[in-house]
C-alpha positions as CSV (number, residue, x, y, z in Angstrom):
1,M,89.9,91.0,87.6
2,N,89.8,91.0,91.5
3,P,87.9,94.1,92.6
4,I,90.6,95.0,95.1
5,I,93.3,95.0,92.5
6,A,91.0,96.8,89.9
7,L,90.6,99.5,92.3
8,L,94.4,99.8,93.0
9,K,95.0,99.8,89.5
10,E,92.5,102.5,88.6
11,N,94.2,104.8,91.1
12,N,97.6,104.1,89.4
13,I,99.2,102.0,91.9
14,S,101.9,100.1,90.4
15,D,102.1,96.3,90.0
16,E,105.0,96.1,92.3
17,Q,103.1,98.1,95.1
18,I,100.2,95.9,94.6
19,N,102.3,92.7,95.0
20,E,103.7,94.1,98.1
21,I,100.5,95.0,99.6
22,F,99.2,91.6,99.2
23,L,102.2,89.9,100.5
24,T,101.8,92.2,103.7
25,L,98.0,91.5,103.6
26,T,98.7,87.6,103.9
27,Q,101.3,88.2,106.6
28,N,100.0,91.0,108.6
29,P,96.8,92.5,107.9
30,L,97.0,95.4,110.3
31,A,100.3,96.5,108.8
32,A,98.9,96.3,105.2
33,M,95.8,98.4,106.3
34,T,98.6,101.1,107.3
35,T,100.4,100.7,103.9
36,I,97.2,100.9,102.0
37,S,96.2,104.2,103.9
38,Q,99.7,105.8,102.9
39,L,99.0,105.3,99.1
40,G,97.3,108.6,98.7
41,L,94.0,107.2,97.5
42,P,91.0,109.6,97.6
43,Q,89.1,109.1,100.8
44,D,85.9,107.5,99.3
45,K,88.2,105.0,97.4
46,L,90.1,104.3,100.4
47,Q,87.0,103.5,102.4
48,A,85.6,101.2,99.7
49,L,88.9,99.5,99.6
50,M,89.1,99.0,103.4
51,A,85.6,97.8,103.4
52,Q,86.3,95.1,100.9
53,V,89.3,93.9,102.6
54,M,87.6,93.8,106.0
55,Q,84.1,92.2,104.9
56,N,85.5,89.7,102.5
57,P,88.7,88.1,103.2
58,V,88.2,85.7,100.2
59,L,88.9,88.5,98.1
60,I,92.7,88.7,99.5
61,K,93.2,84.9,98.7
62,E,91.8,85.2,95.2
63,A,93.9,88.4,94.5
64,V,97.0,86.5,96.0
65,E,96.4,83.6,93.5
66,E,95.5,86.1,90.6
67,L,98.8,87.8,91.4
68,G,100.8,84.6,91.0
69,L,101.9,84.6,94.6
70,D,102.2,81.4,96.5
71,F,99.7,81.6,99.3
72,T,100.8,78.2,100.8
73,K,104.3,79.7,101.3
74,V,102.7,82.3,103.3
75,E,100.7,80.1,105.4
76,E,103.9,78.0,106.1
77,A,105.8,81.1,107.1
78,K,103.0,82.1,109.4
79,A,103.0,78.7,111.1
80,K,106.6,78.6,111.7
81,L,106.4,82.2,113.4
82,N,103.7,80.9,115.5
83,Q,105.9,77.9,116.9
């Protein structure tokens, strides 16, 4: 299991919330950081999660794939917004 997903599940974050977080992460990482900080995670867990997200963006893509979300659709939407 992806370490970011594992950390969220260990802290009783629902699958629905996890999906929403990763959709937001792929669309607007800064907004996702705000969402993550509001989950009520203990400070040490929150810092570890933020470090993983910031230092290893490949984990985000892997998590999106693991959750069955369509990363290409997110990329297409971002491209349309940038036109």
